[in-house]
Kinemage of the C-alpha trace (Angstrom):
@kinemage 1
@onewidth
@group {chain A} dominant
@subgroup {mainchain}
@vectorlist {calphas} color= white
{ca unk a 1} P -33.166 -2.313 15.323
{ca unk a 2} L -31.415 -5.643 14.686
{ca unk a 3} L -27.758 -6.156 15.507
{ca unk a 4} L -26.854 -6.330 11.810
{ca unk a 5} L -28.714 -3.101 11.049
{ca unk a 6} L -27.128 -1.381 14.043
{ca unk a 7} L -23.657 -2.344 12.848
{ca unk a 8} L -24.385 -1.033 9.357
{ca unk a 9} L -25.593 2.360 10.608
{ca unk a 10} L -23.247 2.889 13.580
{ca unk a 11} L -20.593 4.660 11.507
{ca unk a 12} L -23.107 7.053 9.933
{ca unk a 13} L -24.573 7.865 13.344
{ca unk a 14} L -21.128 8.455 14.820
{ca unk a 15} L -20.129 10.834 12.012
{ca unk a 16} L -23.335 12.799 12.547
{ca unk a 17} L -22.722 12.833 16.298
{ca unk a 18} L -19.195 14.202 15.850
{ca unk a 19} L -20.525 17.044 13.737
{ca unk a 20} L -23.458 17.847 16.028
{ca unk a 21} L -21.998 17.476 19.497
{ca unk a 22} L -18.255 16.836 19.471
{ca unk a 23} L -17.626 20.135 21.213
{ca unk a 24} L -20.262 21.488 23.686
{ca unk a 25} L -21.838 24.689 22.431
{ca unk a 26} L -20.272 24.356 18.991
{ca unk a 27} L -22.046 22.608 16.121
{ca unk a 28} L -20.090 21.928 12.952
{ca unk a 29} L -22.013 22.338 9.705
{ca unk a 30} L -21.759 20.139 6.645
{ca unk a 31} L -20.614 23.227 4.786
{ca unk a 32} L -17.634 23.589 7.111
{ca unk a 33} L -16.681 19.968 6.553
{ca unk a 34} L -17.029 20.556 2.817
{ca unk a 35} L -14.519 23.394 3.042
{ca unk a 36} L -12.125 21.404 5.213
{ca unk a 37} L -12.299 18.122 3.260
{ca unk a 38} L -12.677 19.501 -0.262
{ca unk a 39} L -15.772 17.401 -1.037
{ca unk a 40} L -19.434 18.187 -1.706
{ca unk a 41} L -22.155 18.649 0.920
{ca unk a 42} L -24.300 15.870 -0.655
{ca unk a 43} L -21.371 13.454 -0.265
{ca unk a 44} L -20.983 14.336 3.424
{ca unk a 45} L -24.735 13.954 3.851
{ca unk a 46} L -24.593 10.490 2.248
{ca unk a 47} L -21.972 9.383 4.777
{ca unk a 48} L -24.332 10.390 7.606
{ca unk a 49} L -27.401 8.731 6.078
{ca unk a 50} L -28.853 5.660 7.791
{ca unk a 51} L -31.178 4.905 4.871
{ca unk a 52} L -29.092 4.907 1.692
{ca unk a 53} L -25.845 3.911 3.374
{ca unk a 54} L -22.618 5.042 1.698
{ca unk a 55} L -19.489 4.016 3.578
{ca unk a 56} L -16.623 6.545 3.263
{ca unk a 57} L -13.136 5.318 2.300
{ca unk a 58} L -10.362 5.170 4.895
{ca unk a 59} L -8.612 8.325 3.704
{ca unk a 60} L -11.807 10.310 4.374
{ca unk a 61} L -12.008 8.914 7.904
{ca unk a 62} L -8.441 10.103 8.424
{ca unk a 63} L -9.695 13.602 7.617
{ca unk a 64} L -12.549 13.221 10.119
{ca unk a 65} L -10.159 12.021 12.833
{ca unk a 66} L -7.725 14.874 12.227
{ca unk a 67} L -10.484 17.495 12.056
{ca unk a 68} L -12.254 16.443 15.263
{ca unk a 69} L -9.019 15.816 17.173
{ca unk a 70} L -8.707 19.532 17.906
{ca unk a 71} L -10.924 22.624 18.095
{ca unk a 72} L -8.141 24.449 16.325
{ca unk a 73} L -9.696 23.033 13.136
{ca unk a 74} L -12.205 25.893 13.435
{ca unk a 75} L -9.884 28.579 14.767
{ca unk a 76} L -8.422 31.521 12.882
{ca unk a 77} L -10.548 31.560 9.758
{ca unk a 78} L -12.121 28.883 7.540
{ca unk a 79} L -12.502 25.287 8.724
{ca unk a 80} L -9.414 23.230 7.943
{ca unk a 81} L -7.679 19.930 8.645
{ca unk a 82} L -4.431 20.466 10.538
{ca unk a 83} L -1.390 18.448 9.399
{ca unk a 84} L -0.408 15.825 11.961
{ca unk a 85} L 3.000 17.497 12.159
{ca unk a 86} L 1.303 20.613 13.625
{ca unk a 87} L -0.592 18.740 16.348
{ca unk a 88} L 0.336 18.513 20.010
{ca unk a 89} L 0.912 15.184 21.723
{ca unk a 90} L -2.605 15.273 23.212
{ca unk a 91} L -4.150 16.070 19.829
{ca unk a 92} L -2.227 13.246 18.173
{ca unk a 93} L -3.471 10.839 20.840
{ca unk a 94} L -7.042 12.029 20.235
{ca unk a 95} L -6.554 11.614 16.483
{ca unk a 96} L -5.295 8.061 16.942
{ca unk a 97} L -8.224 7.133 19.215
{ca unk a 98} L -10.780 8.613 16.819
{ca unk a 99} L -9.236 6.973 13.770
{ca unk a 100} L -9.141 3.589 15.512
{ca unk a 101} L -12.807 3.972 16.467
{ca unk a 102} L -13.966 5.088 13.023
{ca unk a 103} L -11.905 2.407 11.272
{ca unk a 104} L -13.434 -0.267 13.508
{ca unk a 105} L -16.952 1.022 12.825
{ca unk a 106} L -16.213 1.091 9.113
{ca unk a 107} L -14.919 -2.486 9.147
{ca unk a 108} L -18.074 -3.645 10.935
{ca unk a 109} L -20.272 -1.771 8.467
{ca unk a 110} L -18.491 -3.325 5.492
{ca unk a 111} L -18.684 -6.787 7.026
{ca unk a 112} L -22.413 -6.602 7.599
{ca unk a 113} L -23.016 -4.973 4.235
{ca unk a 114} L -21.123 -7.791 2.524
{ca unk a 115} L -23.057 -10.380 4.525
{ca unk a 116} L -26.349 -8.838 3.439
{ca unk a 117} L -25.369 -8.641 -0.229
{ca unk a 118} L -23.461 -11.929 -0.430
{ca unk a 119} L -24.592 -14.410 2.237
{ca unk a 120} L -21.894 -16.850 3.208
{ca unk a 121} L -18.190 -16.600 4.094
{ca unk a 122} L -16.513 -13.267 3.401
{ca unk a 123} L -13.665 -13.720 0.879
{ca unk a 124} L -10.170 -12.985 2.153
{ca unk a 125} L -7.090 -11.602 0.456
{ca unk a 126} L -5.784 -15.090 -0.334
{ca unk a 127} L -8.718 -15.783 -2.645
{ca unk a 128} L -9.703 -12.331 -3.910
{ca unk a 129} L -6.798 -10.044 -3.043
{ca unk a 130} L -4.201 -8.454 -5.330
{ca unk a 131} L -2.332 -11.748 -5.690
{ca unk a 132} L -5.366 -13.585 -7.074
{ca unk a 133} L -5.555 -13.453 -10.870
{ca unk a 134} L -8.287 -14.730 -13.223
{ca unk a 135} L -8.393 -18.529 -13.191
{ca unk a 136} L -6.166 -20.232 -15.688
{ca unk a 137} L -4.269 -17.154 -16.848
{ca unk a 138} L -0.451 -17.495 -16.734
{ca unk a 139} L 1.645 -15.579 -14.223
{ca unk a 140} L 5.373 -14.894 -14.438
{ca unk a 141} L 7.438 -13.768 -11.453
{ca unk a 142} L 10.630 -12.067 -12.641
{ca unk a 143} L 13.073 -11.708 -9.768
{ca unk a 144} L 16.164 -9.524 -9.549
{ca unk a 145} L 19.416 -11.402 -9.811
{ca unk a 146} L 22.854 -11.082 -8.270
{ca unk a 147} L 25.481 -9.673 -10.669
{ca unk a 148} L 27.929 -12.204 -12.097
{ca unk a 149} L 30.895 -10.714 -10.248
{ca unk a 150} L 29.093 -11.206 -6.932
{ca unk a 151} L 27.887 -14.691 -7.854
{ca unk a 152} L 31.451 -15.768 -8.515
{ca unk a 153} L 32.099 -15.394 -4.782
{ca unk a 154} L 29.396 -17.974 -3.948
{ca unk a 155} L 30.649 -21.509 -4.558
{ca unk a 156} L 27.156 -23.006 -4.702
{ca unk a 157} L 26.194 -20.507 -7.433
{ca unk a 158} L 28.793 -22.018 -9.788
{ca unk a 159} L 27.045 -24.373 -12.256
{ca unk a 160} L 30.156 -26.548 -12.328
{ca unk a 161} L 29.934 -27.187 -8.579
{ca unk a 162} L 28.539 -30.612 -7.549
{ca unk a 163} L 26.417 -28.711 -5.017
{ca unk a 164} L 25.164 -26.091 -7.496
{ca unk a 165} L 21.959 -24.368 -6.328
{ca unk a 166} L 20.257 -22.380 -9.069
{ca unk a 167} L 18.310 -20.148 -6.640
{ca unk a 168} L 21.543 -18.509 -5.519
{ca unk a 169} L 21.411 -16.339 -8.616
{ca unk a 170} L 18.350 -14.488 -7.268
{ca unk a 171} L 19.022 -11.444 -5.091
{ca unk a 172} L 15.643 -11.164 -3.316
{ca unk a 173} L 15.297 -14.717 -2.049
{ca unk a 174} L 13.276 -13.779 1.062
{ca unk a 175} L 10.716 -11.982 -1.065
{ca unk a 176} L 10.699 -14.686 -3.722
{ca unk a 177} L 10.207 -17.509 -1.210
{ca unk a 178} L 7.362 -15.600 0.478
{ca unk a 179} L 5.603 -14.591 -2.730
{ca unk a 180} L 6.014 -17.814 -4.691
{ca unk a 181} L 4.052 -19.917 -2.224
{ca unk a 182} L 1.348 -17.296 -1.809
{ca unk a 183} L 0.787 -16.803 -5.538
{ca unk a 184} L 0.666 -20.569 -6.100
{ca unk a 185} L -1.875 -20.974 -3.283
{ca unk a 186} L -4.007 -18.084 -4.564
{ca unk a 187} L -3.980 -19.349 -8.157
{ca unk a 188} L -4.158 -23.167 -8.056
{ca unk a 189} L -5.409 -23.382 -11.665
{ca unk a 190} L -2.811 -21.080 -13.213
{ca unk a 191} L 0.696 -21.738 -14.456
{ca unk a 192} L 3.098 -19.754 -12.255
{ca unk a 193} L 6.576 -19.403 -13.766
{ca unk a 194} L 9.754 -18.080 -12.146
{ca unk a 195} L 12.312 -16.280 -14.266
{ca unk a 196} L 15.558 -14.387 -13.855
{ca unk a 197} L 16.191 -11.723 -16.480
{ca unk a 198} L 18.877 -13.892 -18.091
{ca unk a 199} L 16.338 -16.696 -18.583
{ca unk a 200} L 13.448 -14.727 -20.102
{ca unk a 201} L 11.547 -16.269 -22.987
{ca unk a 202} L 9.451 -14.646 -25.678
{ca unk a 203} L 6.088 -15.284 -23.999
{ca unk a 204} L 7.055 -14.334 -20.422
{ca unk a 205} L 6.416 -10.597 -20.744
{ca unk a 206} L 2.861 -11.018 -22.077
{ca unk a 207} L 1.523 -12.901 -19.042
{ca unk a 208} L 0.488 -11.367 -15.722
{ca unk a 209} L 3.962 -10.073 -14.852
{ca unk a 210} L 5.177 -9.673 -11.262
{ca unk a 211} L 8.524 -7.907 -10.814
{ca unk a 212} L 10.610 -8.316 -7.668
{ca unk a 213} L 13.471 -5.930 -7.030
{ca unk a 214} L 14.635 -2.496 -8.084
{ca unk a 215} L 16.190 -0.954 -11.141
{ca unk a 216} L 19.771 -1.859 -10.123
{ca unk a 217} L 19.395 -5.646 -10.141
{ca unk a 218} L 16.256 -6.145 -12.238
{ca unk a 219} L 16.591 -4.669 -15.722
{ca unk a 220} L 12.994 -5.626 -16.529
{ca unk a 221} L 11.824 -3.317 -13.724
{ca unk a 222} L 13.769 -0.467 -15.331
{ca unk a 223} L 12.342 -1.408 -18.733
{ca unk a 224} L 8.737 -1.471 -17.509
{ca unk a 225} L 9.059 1.745 -15.499
{ca unk a 226} L 10.327 3.498 -18.625
{ca unk a 227} L 7.117 2.517 -20.434
{ca unk a 228} L 4.551 3.676 -17.881
{ca unk a 229} L 3.848 7.181 -16.643
{ca unk a 230} L 4.358 7.511 -12.904
{ca unk a 231} L 5.119 10.409 -10.560
{ca unk a 232} L 7.539 8.114 -8.675
{ca unk a 233} L 11.143 7.376 -9.666
{ca unk a 234} L 13.862 5.285 -8.056
{ca unk a 235} L 17.191 7.118 -8.063
{ca unk a 236} L 20.248 4.945 -7.432
{ca unk a 237} L 22.445 7.699 -5.978
{ca unk a 238} L 24.699 5.334 -4.046
{ca unk a 239} L 27.546 7.851 -3.876
{ca unk a 240} L 25.375 10.755 -2.698
{ca unk a 241} L 25.488 12.176 0.821
{ca unk a 242} L 22.214 10.498 1.818
{ca unk a 243} L 22.362 7.557 -0.554
{ca unk a 244} L 19.686 6.317 -2.995
{ca unk a 245} L 16.105 7.507 -2.782
{ca unk a 246} L 12.642 7.512 -4.300
{ca unk a 247} L 11.683 10.804 -5.930
{ca unk a 248} L 8.050 11.914 -6.101
{ca unk a 249} L 6.331 14.687 -8.039
{ca unk a 250} L 3.597 15.959 -5.735
{ca unk a 251} L 1.664 19.236 -5.510
{ca unk a 252} L 4.016 20.900 -7.970
{ca unk a 253} L 7.063 19.942 -5.933
{ca unk a 254} L 9.661 17.194 -6.115
{ca unk a 255} L 10.179 15.319 -2.861
{ca unk a 256} L 12.747 12.718 -1.941
{ca unk a 257} L 12.209 9.763 0.364
{ca unk a 258} L 15.409 8.271 1.783
{ca unk a 259} L 16.084 5.217 3.876
{ca unk a 260} L 16.934 5.726 7.558
{ca unk a 261} L 20.109 4.384 9.132
{ca unk a 262} L 22.052 4.735 12.351
{ca unk a 263} L 25.727 4.344 13.062
{ca unk a 264} L 28.489 5.026 10.585
{ca unk a 265} L 31.173 3.311 8.567
{ca unk a 266} L 31.233 -0.453 9.014
{ca unk a 267} L 28.665 -0.185 11.817
{ca unk a 268} L 25.906 1.526 9.857
{ca unk a 269} L 22.551 -0.209 10.315
{ca unk a 270} L 19.352 0.117 8.305
{ca unk a 271} L 16.400 1.042 10.539
{ca unk a 272} L 13.839 2.028 7.883
{ca unk a 273} L 13.667 1.114 4.223
{ca unk a 274} L 11.392 2.531 1.526
{ca unk a 275} L 9.223 0.119 -0.456
{ca unk a 276} L 7.145 0.616 -3.605
{ca unk a 277} L 4.039 -1.247 -4.805
{ca unk a 278} L 2.571 -0.719 -8.274
{ca unk a 279} L -0.362 -2.399 -10.003
{ca unk a 280} L -1.409 -1.530 -13.535
{ca unk a 281} L -1.824 -2.746 -17.080
{ca unk a 282} L 0.945 -4.784 -18.669
{ca unk a 283} L 2.162 -2.526 -21.532
{ca unk a 284} L 3.110 -5.621 -23.550
{ca unk a 285} L -0.355 -7.183 -23.204
{ca unk a 286} L -3.092 -4.800 -22.090
{ca unk a 287} L -5.472 -7.644 -21.163
{ca unk a 288} L -3.034 -8.703 -18.416
{ca unk a 289} L -1.511 -6.926 -15.422
{ca unk a 290} L 1.841 -5.646 -14.291
{ca unk a 291} L 2.780 -5.654 -10.597
{ca unk a 292} L 6.002 -4.225 -9.176
{ca unk a 293} L 7.350 -4.866 -5.675
{ca unk a 294} L 10.385 -2.674 -5.284
{ca unk a 295} L 12.546 -1.147 -2.570
{ca unk a 296} L 15.758 0.729 -2.006
{ca unk a 297} L 17.111 -2.395 -0.303
{ca unk a 298} L 15.955 -6.008 -0.073
{ca unk a 299} L 14.004 -5.356 3.131
{ca unk a 300} L 11.918 -2.764 1.322
{ca unk a 301} L 10.992 -5.347 -1.310
{ca unk a 302} L 10.235 -7.917 1.382
{ca unk a 303} L 8.080 -5.484 3.373
{ca unk a 304} L 5.948 -4.702 0.322
{ca unk a 305} L 5.485 -8.401 -0.420
{ca unk a 306} L 4.618 -9.188 3.198
{ca unk a 307} L 2.050 -6.383 3.281
{ca unk a 308} L -0.151 -8.569 1.063
{ca unk a 309} L 0.920 -12.068 2.185
{ca unk a 310} L 1.255 -11.767 5.978
{ca unk a 311} L -1.857 -13.432 7.434
{ca unk a 312} L -2.131 -10.717 10.117
{ca unk a 313} L -2.134 -7.812 7.671
{ca unk a 314} L -2.987 -8.985 4.154
{ca unk a 315} L -6.776 -8.689 4.509
{ca unk a 316} L -6.722 -5.162 5.915
{ca unk a 317} L -4.063 -3.998 3.448
{ca unk a 318} L -5.913 -5.547 0.501
{ca unk a 319} L -9.123 -3.894 1.727
{ca unk a 320} L -7.299 -0.575 2.004
{ca unk a 321} L -6.095 -0.811 -1.609
{ca unk a 322} L -9.575 -1.769 -2.777
{ca unk a 323} L -11.266 1.047 -0.862
{ca unk a 324} L -8.629 3.645 -1.652
{ca unk a 325} L -8.140 3.000 -5.365
{ca unk a 326} L -11.372 1.246 -6.337
{ca unk a 327} L -11.411 0.395 -10.047
{ca unk a 328} L -8.397 2.536 -10.954
{ca unk a 329} L -6.606 1.110 -13.974
{ca unk a 330} L -3.247 1.778 -12.323
{ca unk a 331} L -2.131 2.815 -8.862
{ca unk a 332} L 0.950 2.872 -6.652
{ca unk a 333} L 1.883 3.217 -3.014
{ca unk a 334} L 5.225 4.238 -1.520
{ca unk a 335} L 5.618 2.880 1.999
{ca unk a 336} L 7.889 2.897 4.999
{ca unk a 337} L 9.274 -0.518 5.958
{ca unk a 338} L 10.592 -0.430 9.495
{ca unk a 339} L 13.562 -2.672 10.297
{ca unk a 340} L 14.136 -4.113 13.742
{ca unk a 341} L 17.499 -5.826 13.859
{ca unk a 342} L 17.350 -8.361 11.021
{ca unk a 343} L 13.550 -8.250 10.778
{ca unk a 344} L 11.535 -6.231 8.257
{ca unk a 345} L 8.269 -5.308 10.020
{ca unk a 346} L 5.143 -5.741 7.877
{ca unk a 347} L 3.687 -2.283 7.093
{ca unk a 348} L 0.045 -1.622 8.002
{ca unk a 349} L -1.290 0.575 5.212
{ca unk a 350} L -4.381 1.517 7.195
{ca unk a 351} L -2.019 3.576 9.393
{ca unk a 352} L -1.261 6.882 7.701
{ca unk a 353} L 2.321 7.136 8.958
{ca unk a 354} L 3.351 4.111 6.878
{ca unk a 355} L 2.139 5.653 3.617
{ca unk a 356} L 4.656 8.075 2.111
{ca unk a 357} L 2.898 8.659 -1.210
{ca unk a 358} L -0.163 7.364 -3.055
{ca unk a 359} L -0.993 7.691 -6.744
{ca unk a 360} L -3.434 8.661 -8.051
{ca unk a 361} L -4.292 11.152 -5.316
{ca unk a 362} L -7.761 11.214 -3.742
{ca unk a 363} L -10.312 12.510 -6.221
{ca unk a 364} L -13.154 14.784 -5.126
{ca unk a 365} L -16.185 12.718 -4.295
{ca unk a 366} L -14.168 9.508 -3.952
């Protein structure tokens, strides 16, 4: 067997090996995996096939890793996947090792499959990722802006000042600076326009629209969210006991995702923000797209942007979105954005702990 062929089949062989001989004296059947994963036996069989190779998506490998991390998956009744919150430290370590191994095998299989189907360099997220739009089609980035009463405190934001700087009216400058250059580089043949809500023109909302910032400072974000159906809502409860949050309808329940802080009073520090990424159809022009990068605070917005611009993470995160959501017309992801001091750490969406909510949910057979 050639090296390329070995790489393409290694994942399938490993999945079969886990089922056959993970635990001495105990063979797991495809039927038991069907019950645990909620998929069909033929689909499981296709993942183990070395002839007609079908590579499972990442969220299915997470199920494999969790299932085979502990024999308790087969204890006390039907086969099941234990929640990570119910696992011991040793089981969590085994889950992490298995998921790392299976993810690596999957990446190798995809790489060699792409090489076989499309000889030549493998495209990266800069050229074919979520920030690359059809050549020549206009793109408008609409950034949140600082309220007038806050701008009045910034001398350089005063148009009458000799040192007036127009960019001071934007509230998510870190995110804007990061995204602007990336979108321009990814779309060299397209007109990329920057707008604040106060500067919008008639044609801006019918381009490929990219929204930066939440419903407090970007009224276009609030407008667009009111026109699309989502199970996720941003609630600006600034006076509440735990502050603002994202609210999610999931499994018949409503769940809230808050930021994490430490300290109190004037010494409170943000240690984890919540960010939101949405991609779907522009309701004002269905032949173009709408993208929203949102967060409870500015670091949440920045973390979402960096997830798909950071050279260390953009390819794997773009691949995760592609594998997870495929050709879905619209999808969203709610993510943790960890904060270390002044730094927003780029989230790795291939790691389950970063993903707070995904929509649409995994479909059977996906």
